[in-house]
N, C-alpha and C positions, 0 to 999 in steps of 0.2 A: 833795286823794288823792282826796278824790269825784270829781273830773272824772275822773282818772288810772284808776277803776273802770269808770267809765261807759264809756269806750272799751277797755277791758282784755277784756274780756267779750265782745262785738263784734267782737273781736281775733283773739281764739283762735278764737272758732266761726269765722270765716272761715277763719283758717288750718286750721283741724281739716276743716275743708268742701274746700278746695282741697289739701289729703294727699289726700282720700278719694277725689277725681275723679282726680287722680294715678295711683292705685292701680287704680283701676278702668278705666283709659282703656288701649282696645288699644296694643301693643306695636305699632311702625309694619311689623313684620316677619308682622302678623295679618291684614293687609289680603289680601295674597293667599294661600290654600292651596288646595294638591293635597288634594283627600277624599278621600275612604275612600268609593271605587266605592259609591253606594248607590243609588235608585231614584228617580228627579223624581218628584214629588208630580201634576206634570200642571198644568191649570188647569178645572178642574171652580170650577165657584159664580161664574166670571167672567163680566163680560158690559157694556155691549154691547163688540161686538170692531169694529176699523177699521182699513181694508183687509184685508182678512180673511173669508171667514165663520169661525164659531168652527170652533177647531182642537183634536184632544185628542193629548196624549202620543203615543197609538199614530198615528196617524197622520202623524206626523213620526221613527218607529222606524227603524232605518238613517242618516240622518241625523245627523250636527254639529250642535248647537239650541246657539245664545247667547241665554240668555232674561236681561234689564235689568230689573229694577224698578228705577221710577224716578216721578218727579211733576215735573210741566212747571214748577211752582215752587221749584226743588230749586234751588239754582248748583253743586250739589255735582257734582250727574245735566246740567246744564247744561255746566259742564266734562267731563264725561266725555264725553257727546254726540260728538263732533267724530271720538273714537277708535272710538265705535258707528259713525259713518257711514262709516270709512273701511273697522273690518274687514267692513263688509255692502258694499258698492261690490267692496273687493280679493278676499273670498272666497265671496261667496255665489255666483259661478258659479263654484268650484270643490265646492261640496255644503254652505255653513254658510246652517242657517236661524238666520237672528236674529228673535224673539219680546219684545218688550215687554209690562211687565207694569205699568201704569199706577195704580199705589195713590196718592192722595192722604193730604195730609198738612192738609193744610185743606177745608176743608165746599166751598166753590168751586173746589175743583184737580177735586172732584169729577163737577161739571157735564160733561153731553156737549160741549155744545155751547161748553164753554173748552179741552175736553179736543181736540176735534174741530180746534179754531184754530190748538190747540199744535203738531197734530202737522204742519197746514201749513205751520206759521208757521216749526219746525225741518227742513221736508222729511224728515221722518219717512215712509220709503216698505214698509215691514217689518210683520208683522203687530203690532198694541198692542190686548189687552185692557183694558178697564177693569176694577179690583181694590176699588171702592169699599166694600165689605162685608169686608175684609180679609181674604176667603176662600181663596185663592191664597197671598199672603203667611203666611196663618197656615198653611195647609200644608204653605209651604216652609221653615217654622219662620225666618222671613227677617225682620230686625231694623232694616235700616240700609235707605238709601237713599243713593247708587245702590248697587245689590249684582248684580253679575256671576255667572252661573252657566253653563258647562257642561255641557252631556250629552252621553255617547258614542254611538254608535252604536244600542249595546244599549239603551238608556235611561238610562243612571245617571249622574248628576252625579258626577264625576271633579274640577273645579275650579270655587273660590266666589274672590269678589274683593270687597271691601267698599269702597266709598269710590274716591275718586279714586287716581290712582299707579298704576306697578305697569304703566304698560301694553306694555313689550315681554315681560314674561314672560306676560301674558293673551297677545297676539299669537301669542306663541312654544307657548301650549299649541292654541289656534286650529287652526297648521299642523302640529302634532303629531297632532292629533286627525282632522285632516284628511287623515293621512297613515299612518293604520291601518286595516287591513281593516274 
């Protein structure tokens, strides 16, 4: 009987913890969201910049911008990378600007040399700003790796996607924004 009690309490705690996790876990529909248009936060407080001098959101007004929060050690970010590459190749000539915000999850991911090496290894040619202090991350209210935000020509966030998947919808939103004046 004592042995049964020894297993019962941990088992109940594990089941309760699992139930709480399932209740808090976002639904598949939560990944992609058409956002109520809100001004984008910008890139203040980040740096250094790679592949570009520092950019301000005001410089990008009139353009469609895809902002990707990522870190090179994140497997989900690496799975999204081929899609970001395709969108950049396909839509940059049509006016899409891609900006990477590299926010490290672990201390070694914040080392400038490691980030530079990852950018070369992953063949990233668009601007990337390091956000080691989480200033950009917090200004955007971001909580996920990877996270994609689309900014319209007026500088407003109109779409966001967290995590992997729903690539066709994200591409459709890029196309829609590029077609809008």
